[in-house]
N, C-alpha and C positions, 0 to 999 in steps of 0.2 A: 504494500500500500504506500503510495507516494504522499509525502507530507510536505506542506509548505512551511518554510522556516518561520518561526514566531516573529522575528524582527521584520521580515518582509511583509508578513500579514499585517502587522501593526502599522507599518509605514503606509501600506496601501489604504487601510481603513481610515487613518487619521489625516492623511495628506491634505485632502480638500477641506477638512474641518478647521485647520489652523493656517490657511493661506494667509500670508503676511498682510494684515489689514491696516498696518501702520499708516500707509499712504492715505487710506480713507480717513483714518482718525485725524490726521493732520489737517485735513480740510473740513472736518466735521465739527459741529457744535454739539456737545453732549445733550442728548434728549433726556427729558424727565424720566427717572427710573427709580424703582424701589431701592431702599438701602439694603446692602448685604446683611444677612443675619449674623449676629454675634454667636460665637461658639460656646460661651461660658455656660449657659443653662443646660446645654445638651451634653457636652463632653466631660465637664469636671464638676461644676456646681450642682449640688443635689436639688433636683426639682422633678416632681412627677408630672409627666406629660399625658394628657388625655386626648380622646378623639376630638378632632376639630369640627366645628359647626360651619358648614359652607353656606355661602349666600346664593348659590346657584338655585334657580327655580326648579330645575330637574332634581330628582332625588339622588344625591351623591354623598357618600360617606368618605371622609378623608382622614388618613392616619399618617402622621409624620414618622420619619425614621426613628425619632426620639421616643415615640410610643412603644417601639419594639426593642430599642437598643440596649436596655438594661440586661436582657437575656442574650445579647450578642448573637443574633441570627446570622448564619453564614450566607443564606440565599433568600431570594424573594419568596420561594416556597416556604421557607421557615417563618417568614413574616406572615404570609397569608393564612397559615394554619391557625392564627389567633383571631381572625376577624369573622364576622357573621356569615353563615351560609356557604362557607368554603369547605369542601370535602375533597379527599383524595382516595383513589383506589390503586395504590402503588405498593411496592414492597415496603415492609416495615422500615420506618425512618427515612423513606424516600417521599419527597413532596415535589412532584414534577408536573403532571397533567392536572391542572386545577379544574375542579368541577363546581362551578358556581351554582348554588341551589341544588346540588347533587346531580346535575345533568352531565352527560358526556362532555368531555373537554371541547369538542367541536361546537357546542352551543354557547361557549363563552368567548367573547372577543378580548384578546390580549393586545393592549396598546402600549407603546413606549413613547412618552412625551406626546400622547394623544394621537399617534400615528400607528397604522397597522404594521405588524411585523410578520414575516413568514416563519413557519415552523417546519421541522423535518417530518413531523407525523403525517400519516396518510389521511388523518381526519382534519388537517389544516391547523391542528392545535400547536401552540408554542409552549415548550417546557419551561416553566418559570424558575426551576432550580438552576437554569443556566446563567442567571443574572445574580451576581453577588449583591448582598444587601447593602454593602458599604457605599456603593455608588448611587444609591437611591435617595431622593429627597423625601418622597411621600408616596403612599399608595392610595388610589381613589377607587372606590367601588361605585360604579355607575349603574344604578338599578334599572333605569329605563332610558331608552334611546332618545336622542335629539337629532334634529335635521342636519346639524353641522358635524355629526359624527357618523362613522360607518354603521350600517344597519345590520352587520353580521353579529348580532348580540341578542339572541333569543333569551338566554338566561340572564344576560347583563354583560357589562364590560368591566375589565380591570385595567386601569391606567397606571402604568409604572412611570412616575415622573422622576427623571434623573436630576442629580445636582447640577445647578447651572451657575452662571457668573454672579448671580445675586444670592446664592445659597449661603455662603460663608464669607466672613471677612477675617482672614488669618489662615492658619493651617494646623494640622495635627498629624501625629503618627500613631499607628495602631499595630501592636505586635503581640504574639502569643502562640499558644499551641493547644491541641486537643489530644487527650489520651483516651484510647478506646479499650474495649473489654479484652482485646487480644494483646494488650500492653504495647501497642504501637502508638507512635506520636505523629501528628500532622501539624506543621507550622502554619501561621498566617501572618501576613504583613500588609499594611496599607499606609499610603501617604497621600494627603490631599492639601491643596492650597488654593485659596481664592482671594481676589482683591483687585485693585486697580492696576492695570497694565496695558501697554500698547494703546493708550488713549481711551480705553474702555474698561470693562470688567471681564476678568479672565478666571476660569477655574480649570485646574488640571488635577488629575488623580490617577493613582494606580493601586491595584490590589492583587495580591497573590495569596492563595490559600489552598492548603491541602484538604482533600476530601477522602473520607473512608467510611465504609459501612460493612463491618464483618458480621455475617448472619449465619445462623444454623437453621436447617429445615429437616423436618421429619414427616414422612408420608406413609400412609397405610392404604393399600388398594384391595378392595373386596369384590366379589363377583356381583354383589347387590347390597343394599343397605341391610345390616343385620346378618349378612351372609358369610361365606367362607373367606378368610383372609388369604389372598393370593401371594402378596409380597409386601415388603417394607423397603423404604429407601431413606438413607441417611445422607445429608448433603451439607456441604459448607459452600458459602457464596460470599466472596470478599470483593467489594467494589471500592477501588481506590483511584486517586488521581490528583490532578492539580487544576485549579481555575486561575486564569490570568485575565485581569480586567483593566482596561484603560478608558478613561473618558475625559473629554475636554469640551469647554463651552466658552464662547467669546461673544460679548455684546458691546456694540459701540454706537454712539449717536451719529446720525447722518443728517446734516443740514439742521434746520431749526426744530423739526418735529419727527424726524425719522429715526429708525433703529435698525441696524444690521445684526443678524444673529447667525452664528456659525456653531455647529455642534457635531460631535462625533463620539462613538462608543465602539469598543472592540472587546469581545470576550472569547477566550479560547478555553475549552474544556477538554483536557486529556484524561482518559478514564480507561481503566482495565477492570473487566468483570471476570473473575476466576471462579468457576463453579466446578466442584468435584463431588461425585456422589458414588455410593455403594448400595447395591440393591440385593436383598436377600429373599429367598423363597420362604413362604409361609411365616414370615416375621421372625425367624430364628436366626440371630446374628452370630453365625459361626462359619468357618471356611467351607464346611461341607454343604452349606446352603447358599453360598455366594453365587448370585446370578450374573451381575454385571458390575464393572467398574467404568465410570464415565468421566471424561475430562472435557469441559466446555469453556473455552476462553473467547472473550469478545473484547477487541481493542477499538476504542472509540476516540475520534477527535472531531469536535464540533466547534466551528467558528461562527459567531454571531456578530454582526456589525450594523450600525446605523450611522448615516451621514445626513446632515440637514443644513440648509441655507435658507434664511428668510429675511425679507425686508418689509418693514412697516413704515408708512408715512401718511400724513394728513392729505386728503384729496377730496374735492367736491363736497365739502362740508361734513366729511366723515373720515374714517380711517380705512386704508387699503393695505392688504398684505398679500404678498406673493411668496410662495415657498417651493423649494425643490428638495425632496427627500428620497433617500435610497436606503433600503434595509435588505439585508441578505443573510443567508445561512448556508454553510457548507458542512454537511454531515458525512463523515467517512467512517466506515465500520468494517472490520475484518474479523470473521468468526470461524473457529473450527471446533468440531466435536468428535472426539475419539472414544470408542466404546469397545471393551473386551467382554465377551460372553463366556461363561464357564460351565453351564449345565445343559449343553446341547447333546452331550453323551453321558455315559456313566462315570466318567473320570472327573472328580471335583477339582477345585483349586489345589495346586497352582497350574494345572493343565488347562490353558485357555483354548476355546474351540472356534471362536470366530472374532474377527476384528472389522469394525465399520468406521469409516471416516467421512464426515460431511464438511464442506468448506463453502462459505459465502463471503463475497466481497461487495459492499454496498457503498454507493456514492450518490448523495442528493445535493444538488445545487439549486437554490431558489432565491430569486431576487424580486423585490417590488420597487419600482421607480414611480414616484407620485409627484405630479405638479398640481399646485393648488392656487387658486385666486379667490380672495374673499374681500368683501367691502361691507363695512358696518357704519350706519349713520343714524342720527336722531330723526324721528318722524313724529307726526302729530299724536300718534297713539303711544309712542315709546321709542323703541329701537327696531330698525330693519337691518337684517344681515342676509346677504346672498352671496353665492359663489359657485365654483365648479372645481371638482377634484377629478383628475384623470390618472389612472394607475395602469401600468403595464407589468404583468407578472410573467417571468420566465422561469420555468421549473424543468430541470433535467434529472431523470432518475436512471441510475445504472445499477442493477442488481445482478451480479454474476454468481453462479454456483457451479459446483463440479458434479459430474455424474458420481453417484455414491460409490465410494471405493469399499468393497466388501469382499473379504477373503476368508475361506475356511482354513483353519490351522490344524494340520494333521498331528496326531500324537507321535511321540518319539517311537521308533527311530526315523519317522518321516521327516522330510526336509521342511524346515520352518520357513515360510515366505518372509520377504522383507517387510518390516513394519516401521513406519506407516505406509510403505509402498511407494510406487512411482509418483512423480510429480503430477498433480491432477490439472487438467486443462479446464479453465473456467469458461463458461458460456452463459448467455443471458437466460435468466429464469423467465417463465411465462409471465408476461406483463411487466418484466423488470427492466426493459429498455424503452423509455418513452420520453417525449418532451410535451410540455403543456404550455401554451401561451394563453393568457387571459387578459383581455383588455376591458377596463371598466371606466365608464363615464358617469359621473354622479353630480348633477347640478342640485342645488338646494336653496331654499329660502326659509328664513326664520324671523318671526315677529315676536316681540316681547314688550311688556309694559307693566304698569302698576296703577291701581286705583284704590285709594284709601288703604285698607289692610290687605288687599288682594294683589298678588303678583302672578303674572301669567306668561306663558310662552307657547307658541304654536308654530309648527313648521311642516314643510313638505320636502321630501328627498326622493329623487328618482335615480335608481341604480340600474344601469344598462350594462350587461356583461356579454362579451363574445369570447367563446372558448374554442381553442383548436387543440386537439389531441392527436399526437402522432405516435402510435405504438408500433415499434419495430419488431415485435415478437409475434405478430399475427400476420395473416395473409395480406399481401399488398392491397387487395381490393378493400380490406377493412381497416387499413392502417391509419388513415386520416379521417377524423370525425370533427365536424364543426357544429357547435350549438350556440344559440343566443337566446337571451331572455331579458325581460325588464320588470322591475317592481316599483310601484309607487308606495312610498313609506311615509304616511302621515304620523305626526306625533303632537302631543299637547300636554302641558304641565301647568298645574295650578298650586300656588302656595298661599294659604290664608294665615296671616300673622294675627293670632288671637290677642296677643300682647307681646311684650318684649321677651317673655320666656317661652311661650307656647305657640306652636304652629302646626297646621295640618297641611299635608301635601297629597296631591292626586295626579296620576300620570296615566296616559294611554299611548301606546305606540305599536306600530307594526314593524316586524323585523324578519330577517331571512337567515337560513343556514344553507350554504352551498354544498353540493354533494362531496363526499370524501373522494380523494384522488384514486384510491384503489377501486371504488365503486364505478367510476366512469371509464376505467381502462377496459378495452374490449377483450382482454385475454381470458382464456379459460383456465382456471386453477383446479386441478384434479384433487379430489378428496380433501377439499379445503374446509368443509363443514361436516364433521364426522366422516363418513364415507361418501358424502355427496359433493359433487363438483359445483363450483361457483363461476358464473359467466358475468363479466362486467357489463355495464349498461351506459354507454356514452350519452344517451338521450335523457338521462334522469333530470327532472326539474328540481330546483331547490325546495326545501321545506320553508314554509312561511308561518308566522305566528302573530296573533294579536295579544297584547299584554296589558294588564292593568295592575297598577301599584297604588295603594292608599296607605298613608302613614301619619303618625303623630309623633312629635318630638318636643321635649321640654328641657330647657336649660335649668340646671340645678346649681344655684349659687353663681359664682364667677367662672368656674372651670368645669363643672360636671354636666353631663348630658345623659338623658334616657330617651329611648325611642322604640317604637313598635311599627312594623310594616306588614301589610297583607299583600300578597301577590297572586296573580292568576295568569296562565299562558294557555292559549288555545292554538295548537299546532296542527297545520294541515299539510297534506302531501308527504306524510312521513315516508322515509325510505326504509323498507323492510325486505328481507329475502322472500321471494315468491317462487313457487314450484312451476317450472316450465312444462313439466310432464315428460320431458325427454329423459331416457334412461342414462344414468351416470356411468362413469368409466369403471366402477367397481362391480357392475353387473346388476341383475334384477334386485329390486327393492331400494336401489339408490337412484338419485335424480340429479339433473342439472338445475341448480338454483340460480336466480338472478335478482339483484336488487331492483325494486320497482317502487314507484310512488303509490302507496296503498294506505288508506285509512287516515285517521286523525288521532290526536292525543291531547290530554289536558294535564297541566302541572299547576299545583297550588301550594301555598304554605304561609307560615307566619314567622316573622323575624323580630327578635327582641335584643336590644343592646343597651348596656349601662356602663358608663365609666365616670367615676366621680370621687372626689375626696370625701372623707367622712366628717366634714366640718360641722354638719348638723348635730353631731353628738360630741363635738369638741375634739375630733381627731384630724386636725388639719394636715398632718404628715402621714396619713394613711390613705392610700388610693385603692379602690376596688374596681375590678373589670369583670363584667359578666355579659355573655351573649349566648342566646339560645335560638335555634332555628328548627321549626317543625316542617317537614317536607313530605309531599305526597304527589302522586300522579297516577294516571291510568292510560293504558295503551292496549291494543288488541293485536295479537299476532296469530299465526296459524294454529296455535295451541290454546288460544283463549285470552283472557284479560290478564294483565300484569302491570307492574310499575315500569317506568323507564329503567333501562338496564343500569345497574350499579348505583341507583339513587338510594342513599341512606335515608332512613325515615326521620333522623334528627342528627344534629351536631351541636355541641355546646363547649364553651370555654369559660372558666372561672379563675380568678386570680387576684392577688393583691401585691402592693409594694409598700413597704414601711420605711420612711425616712427617719434617720437618727441624727439630727442636725448637730448636736453637741459632740458627737463622735465623728462627724463628717463621714457617715457610713449609711448604708441602706441594705435591705434584703427584700426578696419577694419570691412568690411561688405562682405557677400557673398549672392548671389541669385541663386537659382536653379529652373529649370522648365523642365518637360518632357511631351511629347505629349501624345495624347490619345492612349490607348492600347486596340484594339479589340480582341475578342476571340470567337471562334465558335466550339462547340462540339455537339454531338447528344443530342438533348433535350434542349439546352440552348445556347444563344448568349449574350455576355456581351461587353459593352464598358466602360472602366475605365478611368477616367480623374482626374488629380490632379491640384490644384492651385500651384502657385509659393511658394517657401520656402525661407524666408529671415532670416539670422542670422547676429549678430553683436557682437563685443567684444570691451572692453576697458581694457588696461593693465597698471599697474604702478609698477615700480621696485624700490626697496629700497636697496641701497648698492650693494654688490656683491653676496648676498645670498638669497634675498627675492624677490618674484614677486607675485602680486595679479591680477587675471583676472576675470572680470565680463562679462558673455556671455548671450545674449538674444537669445532664441531659438524659432523658428516658430513665428516670430514677426507678420506675416500677417495672422496668424490663418488659415492656408491652409485647404482646404477641399478635401476629396476624394469623387467623384461622380460616381455612377455606374447606368447603364441602363441594365435591364435584360429582354430579350425576351425568354419566356419559352413555351415549346411545349411538348405534350404528346407522340406523335409518329413521326417517320421519315416523314411519309406522311403529317402530320399536319405541320411539319417544312417547308417542300417544298411548301405547299399551303398557308403558313402563317396563319394557323388556330390556334390562340393563346390559350394556357391554362391560361397564366397570363403574364402581363407586369408590371415590378417593377422599381421604381426609388428610389435610396438610397443615402443619403448624410451623410458623417461621418466627424467630426471635433475633433481635439485633444487639442486645446487651446495653449496659450503661456506658456513659462517656462523661469526662470532666474536661472543662475548657477554662484556661487561664488567659486573660487578656489584659494588657497594659496599654493605656492611652496617655499621650503627651500632647498638650496643646501649646502652640507657639503663635 
């Protein structure tokens, strides 16, 4: 696998973000701008930070980095696990594919600085654990869509706002290490500086951190629930690597009213996943019952970058902005799996009987280039904003694998073949060699105003999408497919300010979810769903949804907030696997399945959040944080009604922070728990459960410049438990004729992190 040198990648990603703007600055008069934030309250001086109350008419929750920072999160995923309605269905202690309101990651729009970013996932999802927490200024949960934002947000949107030229005035260093349950250490180091430079405001930052997640898994496989135990498997899974992050932001006044904004971010994730497992017959762990020894290694390098340039200036009685943004991801993965089998004859271990090797080489390159024009001005009724966004997506996928190398090993004195055998030639997997071009034109108009205690916003967005798919693994006549569609997306928001402390919000909006990339590939994947084949469908329409949010929020004293929100989504044209009636490659009883737009689904729930000091009972230095989300849904598939796949029925967080001003110290605890997540597809049904997650920290400050934090992670050693019902055919699944029933438990162990911060 060819890898781009880190220094070259950084140079490419940030070159246009820091083009020498000094010449512009010399001719410019600094425009009015917000003052950079002081570091004192966040980095060193003890102060508990609570959720922000935004002034947006649309329902938006805002959380500064300082809200999370006492627990020293490593990634955006670690941050998001503490906020309302966010769940994950990942390996234990992994927080990658965020599921807002419990829905599949493809229903959540991930934005960086308000702009779309491509992800490597086939469901268009962006893995939030690829972004280090240290480069983030704040996280915004956008519960309902507005006309000036992308409509790909059925469940809502998460806006990751990076630190910019106005974020900090000064600098700081961050250094430390984490010790894991296997006694390994991973270091972390970060350096950031922001202030006046080059005639404007500049921020530069870098962060390097080690990542590690050593896990143990134990699986039992039965012929049916309550039936005979066929085998057990003991597995170790160690995931380790490094994250390298760099970001820069520059703002300078242009003329009397203008501002030029340049920004760039680059993140590289180097990661090794090393899985080793041993399988025993009938659950008896001795060499006489040894079935297989398996080695599975996955080498991952993922590069994410964003580049942006924007210019604002006063024009025609309002403000005009033009922007050019480019965001990209390169995901390179090389995987091999070696397996030895021992009980294919009567001779047990150490006589091995067969060796199998599989190899896969994956490369995905995806870029979004967006040009935007927007103009906002005062009008008789309030404000008018209109504009146009145009985006070109280029996505290239290359998945190569080798014909399975499998060789029978004769017993002595037979000649033992070479292991792992001859070099395997890699060739494209079905559907694994394709390009996708997607062109989007999205004009919008938004009106907003206020009347007495009422504030309102109404808008209209039209999203026109033209998609061209070129799949090079199917017959030439079917290789190129073109589709186009358009959606009109209205939205409206109302905020009723009952008084200075209380307000009611209501929102309605239409949103879309575009089909997954694997669903629109025309390739035929054999035995992809149980023993059934899956044929892609390039003519799939997007899913669309009407959504309603109604909320109440109350300010508690000067810093506290309590809120409750009810939501409902009515989703149409759901994409589900349908039976074509054609016999599958595995023979009678199996079929060719195809994703199609079939049926509707509904999602609803209630969200509560509270963050406040306990000043009402005289505890000004005690802050409490609570959020609870109740989630539910209904969908109908070929087997009947069910919830949306992997939607937990609840998730909650509770915690507190205690300041000790006289000791210049503090401590705190958080606890998180999410409910069971059931899933049902053709050939397999899964229920995923997690134990609770407990974290705690202790902080000591020295003078005005130093702070030391000790954090305990996964203190309860939570487990992830899964139950798998597996079936060969659709008929077997309906009649509950099992192919296999499996129970799996996964644990990750405790970890301790020590971080030192120095402000200058």
